[in-house]
C-alpha positions, 0 to 999 in steps of 0.5 A: 488551565482554560488557556491550555485547552483552548490552545490545543483545540486551536492547534488541532483546528489549524493542523486539520486545515493544513492537511488539504489531502484529507479534505480534498481526497475522500477515500472509501472506507472499508475497501480492504476490510475483508482482506485485512480480516483474513490477514489479521487472522493469519497472523494470530488474531480472532477469526472475526476481529472487532470492526474498530480494530479492522478500521484502525489497521486499515487506516494505518496501512492506507496511511503507510502506503500513501506515504510511501507512494508520495516519497517514491513519487518525489524520488521518481520526479527527479527522473521524470517517472515513477518506477519499482526501483524508487520503492526498492530504494525507500525500503533498502534499509529494511532487509525483510521488506526488501527481500520479500519485495524482490522475491515477489518481483521475481515470482511476478516475472516468472509468472509473466514468462510462464503465461507467455510460453503458455500463450505460444503453445496455445497458438501452435496448437491452434495453427496445427489443427 
């Protein structure tokens, strides 16, 4: 029984040493806590969730985003640059995520067009006065 417990501890030590990204890159914890608390409340959680819960959700979200970014970078490295299409390619089999992303991208483009039109209108007003 002692052998199994020492074997598992040596595996955890070996596993942690094989992940240099965690040791070489330290992220700020709690950076997204307020945003996550609001999002969790919006999805039905308590207005003031436990700090441990928020920290766990933050770890999960950061791990997911980091993983997606690394996968997209692998895809983009074949072309030499990372693009939005690389992320869309990764989520192509998840229709709700894909639809939401395309919706947000189209809204971003509409806002960009509206800002551009607004700047042009301001320039015309300034030049006429």
